[in-house]
C-alpha positions as CSV (number, residue, x, y, z in Angstrom):
1,M,-94.9,-11.7,9.4
2,T,-92.6,-8.9,8.2
3,H,-90.5,-11.4,6.1
4,E,-93.7,-12.7,4.4
5,F,-94.7,-9.1,3.3
6,I,-91.1,-8.5,2.0
7,D,-91.4,-11.6,-0.1
8,I,-94.7,-10.5,-1.4
9,I,-93.3,-7.1,-2.4
10,N,-90.3,-8.7,-4.1
11,E,-92.5,-11.2,-6.0
12,S,-94.9,-8.5,-7.1
13,L,-92.0,-6.7,-8.7
14,L,-90.8,-9.9,-10.5
15,A,-94.4,-10.4,-11.8
16,K,-94.4,-6.8,-13.1
17,K,-91.2,-7.4,-15.0
18,R,-92.9,-10.3,-16.7
19,N,-95.9,-7.9,-17.5
20,L,-98.2,-9.8,-15.1
21,K,-100.7,-8.1,-12.9
22,S,-100.8,-9.2,-9.2
23,V,-103.4,-9.1,-6.5
24,L,-102.9,-9.2,-2.7
25,A,-105.2,-11.4,-0.5
26,S,-105.2,-10.5,3.2
27,V,-107.0,-12.1,6.1
28,V,-108.4,-9.0,7.8
29,A,-110.9,-10.5,10.3
30,L,-111.8,-13.8,11.8
31,D,-114.8,-15.1,13.7
32,G,-113.8,-18.2,15.7
33,S,-110.5,-20.1,15.1
34,S,-108.4,-20.8,12.1
35,Y,-105.1,-22.3,10.9
36,R,-103.6,-18.8,10.8
37,R,-104.7,-15.4,12.2
38,P,-105.6,-12.0,10.7
39,G,-102.6,-10.4,9.2
40,V,-101.5,-13.2,6.9
41,R,-101.3,-12.5,3.2
42,M,-100.6,-14.1,-0.2
43,L,-99.9,-12.8,-3.7
44,I,-101.5,-14.2,-6.8
45,D,-100.4,-13.3,-10.3
46,E,-102.4,-13.5,-13.6
47,N,-100.9,-16.9,-14.4
48,G,-102.2,-18.4,-11.2
49,G,-98.8,-18.3,-9.5
50,M,-99.1,-17.9,-5.7
51,V,-96.6,-16.7,-3.1
52,G,-97.4,-17.0,0.6
53,A,-100.3,-18.7,2.3
54,V,-103.3,-17.8,4.5
55,S,-104.2,-21.3,5.7
56,G,-103.3,-25.0,5.3
57,G,-104.2,-25.0,1.6
58,C,-107.9,-25.2,1.1
59,V,-108.6,-21.5,1.3
60,E,-106.0,-20.7,-1.2
61,K,-107.9,-22.5,-4.0
62,E,-111.0,-20.4,-3.3
63,I,-109.0,-17.2,-3.2
64,L,-107.5,-18.1,-6.6
65,R,-110.9,-18.6,-8.0
66,Q,-112.3,-15.4,-6.6
67,S,-109.3,-13.3,-7.6
68,A,-110.3,-13.6,-11.3
69,S,-112.9,-10.8,-11.0
70,V,-110.3,-8.5,-9.3
71,F,-107.9,-9.0,-12.3
72,K,-110.8,-8.3,-14.6
73,T,-112.3,-5.2,-13.0
74,G,-109.4,-3.8,-11.0
75,Q,-111.7,-3.4,-8.1
76,A,-110.9,-4.7,-4.6
77,K,-113.5,-7.1,-3.1
78,M,-114.3,-9.0,0.1
79,M,-114.7,-12.7,0.3
80,T,-115.6,-15.0,3.2
81,Y,-114.6,-18.5,3.9
82,D,-116.5,-20.6,6.4
83,G,-114.1,-23.3,7.6
84,R,-116.4,-24.8,10.1
85,Y,-117.5,-27.6,7.8
86,R,-114.4,-27.8,5.6
87,L,-111.3,-27.1,7.7
88,G,-112.5,-28.2,11.1
89,C,-111.1,-24.9,12.5
90,E,-114.6,-23.6,13.6
91,G,-113.9,-20.2,12.1
92,V,-115.0,-17.8,9.4
93,L,-112.3,-15.9,7.5
94,Y,-112.8,-12.5,6.0
95,I,-110.4,-11.9,3.2
96,L,-109.7,-8.7,1.3
97,I,-108.5,-9.2,-2.3
98,E,-107.1,-6.1,-4.0
99,P,-104.8,-5.1,-6.9
100,I,-101.2,-4.5,-5.9
101,Q,-99.1,-1.9,-7.6
102,F,-96.5,0.3,-5.9
103,S,-95.0,3.6,-6.9
104,D,-91.2,4.1,-7.1
105,V,-91.4,6.5,-4.2
106,F,-93.0,3.9,-2.0
107,L,-90.5,1.2,-3.0
108,D,-87.6,3.5,-2.1
109,M,-89.0,4.3,1.3
110,F,-90.0,0.7,1.9
111,Y,-86.6,-0.8,1.2
112,K,-84.9,2.0,3.2
113,C,-87.3,1.2,6.1
114,I,-86.3,-2.5,5.9
115,D,-82.6,-1.8,5.7
116,E,-82.6,0.6,8.6
117,R,-84.8,-1.7,10.6
118,Y,-87.7,0.6,11.3
119,S,-91.3,-0.6,12.0
120,F,-94.1,0.2,9.6
121,E,-97.9,-0.3,9.7
122,I,-100.4,-1.9,7.3
123,I,-103.9,-0.5,7.6
124,S,-106.8,-2.3,5.8
125,Y,-110.3,-1.0,5.4
126,L,-112.9,-3.7,5.1
127,N,-116.5,-4.8,5.3
128,K,-117.4,-8.1,6.9
129,K,-119.6,-9.0,3.9
130,E,-118.9,-10.5,0.5
131,G,-118.8,-8.2,-2.4
132,V,-117.3,-4.9,-3.8
133,F,-117.5,-1.9,-1.6
134,D,-116.3,1.7,-1.9
135,G,-113.2,2.5,0.1
136,I,-112.0,-1.0,0.9
137,G,-108.3,-1.5,0.5
138,S,-105.0,-1.4,2.3
139,F,-102.3,1.3,2.9
140,V,-98.8,1.2,4.3
141,K,-97.8,3.8,6.8
142,F,-94.2,4.6,7.8
143,D,-92.8,6.1,10.9
144,N,-92.5,9.5,9.3
145,S,-96.3,9.4,8.7
146,A,-96.0,8.9,5.0
147,V,-98.9,6.8,3.7
148,F,-99.0,4.8,0.5
149,P,-101.9,2.7,-1.0
150,I,-101.3,-0.9,-1.9
151,S,-102.7,0.0,-5.3
152,E,-101.5,3.2,-7.0
153,E,-105.1,3.8,-8.2
154,K,-106.4,4.4,-4.6
155,E,-106.3,7.9,-3.2
156,N,-106.1,8.3,0.6
157,L,-107.3,7.1,3.9
158,S,-110.0,9.8,4.6
159,K,-112.6,8.3,2.3
160,S,-112.5,4.9,4.1
161,E,-113.4,6.1,7.7
162,S,-116.9,4.5,7.7
163,L,-115.6,1.0,7.2
164,S,-114.1,-1.4,9.7
165,V,-110.3,-1.1,10.1
166,F,-107.6,-3.7,10.7
167,K,-104.3,-2.4,11.7
168,Q,-101.0,-4.4,11.9
169,T,-97.7,-3.1,13.1
170,M,-94.8,-4.8,11.3
171,P,-91.6,-4.8,13.3
172,P,-88.1,-5.1,11.8
173,R,-87.5,-8.5,10.3
174,F,-86.2,-10.7,13.0
175,K,-82.4,-11.1,12.6
176,L,-80.0,-13.9,13.6
177,I,-76.3,-13.2,13.7
178,I,-74.2,-16.4,13.6
179,I,-70.6,-15.9,14.7
180,G,-68.7,-18.9,13.5
181,G,-68.2,-20.8,10.2
182,E,-68.2,-24.5,11.0
183,H,-70.6,-27.2,9.8
184,D,-73.1,-26.5,12.7
185,A,-73.2,-22.8,11.7
186,V,-74.2,-23.8,8.2
187,Q,-77.1,-25.9,9.5
188,L,-78.3,-23.2,11.9
189,C,-78.2,-20.7,9.0
190,K,-80.4,-23.0,6.9
191,Y,-83.0,-23.5,9.6
192,A,-83.1,-19.9,10.6
193,S,-83.6,-18.8,7.0
194,L,-86.4,-21.3,6.6
195,T,-88.0,-19.7,9.6
196,G,-88.0,-16.4,7.7
197,W,-85.3,-14.7,9.7
198,E,-82.6,-12.5,8.1
199,V,-79.3,-14.3,8.7
200,S,-75.9,-12.7,8.9
201,V,-72.8,-14.8,9.3
202,I,-69.5,-13.5,10.8
203,T,-66.2,-15.4,10.8
204,G,-62.7,-14.5,11.6
205,P,-60.8,-12.5,9.0
206,L,-58.6,-15.5,8.0
207,E,-61.5,-18.0,7.5
208,P,-61.5,-19.3,3.9
209,K,-65.3,-18.9,3.6
210,S,-67.7,-16.7,1.7
211,L,-71.5,-16.1,1.5
212,Q,-71.8,-19.1,-0.9
213,N,-70.8,-21.4,2.0
214,F,-73.9,-20.5,4.0
215,P,-77.2,-21.2,2.1
216,G,-79.9,-18.8,3.3
217,A,-77.6,-16.1,4.7
218,K,-78.2,-12.5,3.5
219,T,-74.8,-11.2,4.5
220,F,-71.3,-12.5,5.3
221,Y,-68.5,-10.7,7.0
222,A,-65.0,-12.0,7.7
223,V,-63.9,-9.6,10.4
224,S,-62.2,-9.6,13.8
225,P,-64.3,-8.9,16.9
226,E,-62.9,-5.4,17.1
227,E,-63.9,-4.6,13.5
228,M,-67.4,-6.1,13.8
229,N,-70.2,-3.5,13.0
230,V,-72.7,-3.8,15.9
231,S,-74.7,-0.6,15.1
232,K,-77.8,-2.5,13.8
233,I,-78.1,-5.1,16.6
234,D,-81.4,-4.3,18.3
235,N,-84.1,-6.1,20.3
236,Q,-85.2,-7.9,17.2
237,T,-81.8,-9.6,16.9
238,A,-80.5,-12.8,18.2
239,V,-76.8,-13.7,18.3
240,V,-75.2,-17.2,18.6
241,L,-71.5,-17.6,19.4
242,M,-70.3,-20.8,17.8
243,T,-66.6,-20.3,16.8
244,H,-65.7,-23.4,18.9
245,N,-62.8,-21.3,20.4
246,F,-63.1,-20.1,23.9
247,A,-60.8,-17.0,23.5
248,T,-62.5,-16.0,20.2
249,D,-66.0,-16.4,21.7
250,L,-64.9,-14.2,24.6
251,R,-63.6,-11.4,22.2
252,Y,-66.8,-11.4,20.2
253,L,-68.9,-11.3,23.4
254,V,-66.9,-8.3,24.6
255,A,-67.5,-6.6,21.3
256,L,-71.2,-7.0,21.8
257,K,-71.2,-5.3,25.2
258,E,-72.9,-2.0,24.1
259,T,-75.7,-3.8,22.2
260,N,-79.1,-5.0,23.2
261,P,-79.9,-8.3,21.4
262,V,-82.9,-10.2,22.7
263,Y,-80.8,-13.4,22.8
264,I,-77.2,-14.4,23.0
265,G,-76.6,-18.1,22.7
266,L,-73.4,-19.9,23.8
267,L,-72.4,-23.4,22.7
268,G,-70.9,-26.0,25.1
269,P,-71.6,-27.2,28.6
270,S,-72.6,-25.1,31.6
271,R,-69.0,-25.1,32.9
272,R,-67.8,-23.4,29.7
273,R,-70.5,-20.8,30.0
274,E,-69.5,-20.0,33.6
275,D,-65.8,-19.7,32.7
276,L,-66.7,-17.5,29.8
277,L,-69.0,-15.2,31.8
278,N,-66.4,-14.9,34.6
279,Q,-63.8,-13.7,32.2
280,F,-66.3,-11.5,30.4
281,L,-67.1,-9.8,33.7
282,E,-63.4,-9.1,34.3
283,Y,-63.3,-7.2,31.0
284,T,-66.7,-5.5,31.4
285,P,-67.5,-5.1,35.2
286,E,-70.1,-2.4,34.5
287,I,-72.2,-4.6,32.2
288,S,-75.9,-4.4,32.7
289,D,-78.1,-7.1,34.1
290,I,-80.3,-6.8,31.0
291,F,-77.4,-7.8,28.8
292,L,-76.5,-10.7,31.1
293,D,-80.1,-12.0,31.2
294,A,-80.0,-12.2,27.4
295,I,-77.2,-14.8,27.5
296,H,-78.3,-18.4,27.2
297,G,-75.9,-21.3,27.5
298,P,-75.9,-24.1,26.6
299,A,-78.0,-22.7,23.7
300,G,-81.2,-24.5,22.8
301,I,-84.0,-26.4,24.5
302,N,-83.9,-29.9,25.7
303,I,-85.3,-32.1,22.8
304,G,-82.5,-34.6,22.9
305,A,-80.7,-33.0,20.0
306,E,-77.5,-34.8,18.8
307,T,-76.8,-33.9,15.2
308,P,-75.9,-30.4,13.9
309,Q,-79.4,-30.3,12.3
310,E,-81.2,-31.2,15.5
311,I,-79.1,-28.8,17.5
312,A,-80.1,-26.1,15.0
313,I,-83.7,-26.9,15.6
314,S,-83.2,-26.8,19.3
315,I,-81.6,-23.3,19.1
316,V,-84.2,-21.9,16.7
317,S,-86.9,-23.2,19.0
318,E,-85.4,-21.6,22.1
319,I,-85.2,-18.3,20.4
320,L,-88.8,-18.5,19.1
321,A,-90.0,-19.4,22.6
322,L,-88.2,-16.5,24.1
323,V,-89.4,-13.8,21.7
324,R,-92.9,-15.1,21.8
325,N,-92.8,-15.3,25.6
326,Q,-93.6,-19.0,25.7
327,N,-92.5,-22.0,27.9
328,P,-91.8,-24.9,25.5
329,M,-94.3,-27.7,26.0
330,S,-96.2,-30.3,24.1
331,L,-99.3,-28.7,22.6
332,S,-101.3,-31.8,23.6
333,K,-100.7,-30.7,27.2
334,K,-101.7,-27.1,26.6
335,S,-105.2,-26.0,27.7
336,G,-107.1,-23.4,25.7
337,R,-106.1,-21.8,22.4
338,I,-102.9,-22.7,20.6
339,H,-102.3,-19.1,19.5
340,A,-102.4,-16.2,21.9
341,Q,-105.3,-13.8,21.4
342,E,-104.4,-10.3,20.3
C-alpha cells in the first residue's frame, strides 16, 4: 500500500497547485469482511476528483457525498458504511475523512524516506461511531521518531490517547529491477508498474535504449554489470535477469552476489538455470544459501503463458505469491477467507 500513499501525497500537491483543497479518506476499522481491508485510502479534491479507492466502487460515492462537510468545516469526521445489504461483503467499514495539508518539512522528510527506502508508520485516531469527535485524525511517524499530522492544523498525538488507534507500518515501496531491454522486458515493466511497483531497468552500456522505451519505469541505467549500483537492493526488491545472453546474465548475477533481494528470476529452461548456477558457483563458491534460495528459474508460475504479456503476468504472479507467502491456487478451491487476517 506504500505506493498508493505516495500517489495520494503527489496528487494532493498537484491539487494544491490548482488552489484546490483535498481530504483524505481512510478505512481505519472493519467489522466482518469487505472488498479491501483497513489501511486503504483515497484522496478527494474540491472539484470531486478522486485518486485511489477503498472498495469496488459503491463506497466511494458515499465518501464523496460525506466529504462535503469536511471541506466546509475543516473538521475531520467518522463515517460508517454497512455493506451487508449493498456490497454482499457482510461487513461494516469505519472511514475517517480528514483535511490533508502537509508542511514543507514533512515533505522533505517523506521523499527522503522514500528515496532511501526506509519504513514509516501511519497512526490514525478514531471513534467507531459516525460524527465529528475531538482528537480524531492521522499522523505520519518516521524511523527517527519525527511525527507529522496529516493536516497542519492538528497539533500532536498526546491529545488523542482516549480514542481507538489504528497503526499501519508502511515498508519501502516494492521494487523490481529488470536487467534486459528486449520486448519481453518492456511488457514486464508495464505490468509491474500497473501493480504499483517501482521499476528500474538496466541494460548493457551499448544498448540503444532510454527510459522512454520502457513505459512505467522510474529509472533506466545503461551500465555494465561491474558498474551496476547495488547499494539499494534490499528484501523489498525483486530482480529478473532477461538479457537473453547466457554470459551477460552470469556477469550480472555475479554482480548481485553481495545483495539480498527477495527474488531473482531467470528466463529459459531448467537446463539453462543449472548451467548458469554451476558457473556462478565457480565464481562465488562462498555464496550463502539464502541468496541461492532467492533464485527462481524458469521464472514465473505455470499458467500456460506463451506471449510476452502472459509471461509478464506469470512472473509478476510468482513474485507476489512469494512475498505474500502464498501457494498459487484457484480461489474457488480455497477454504476460509480470501485475505489473510492481520
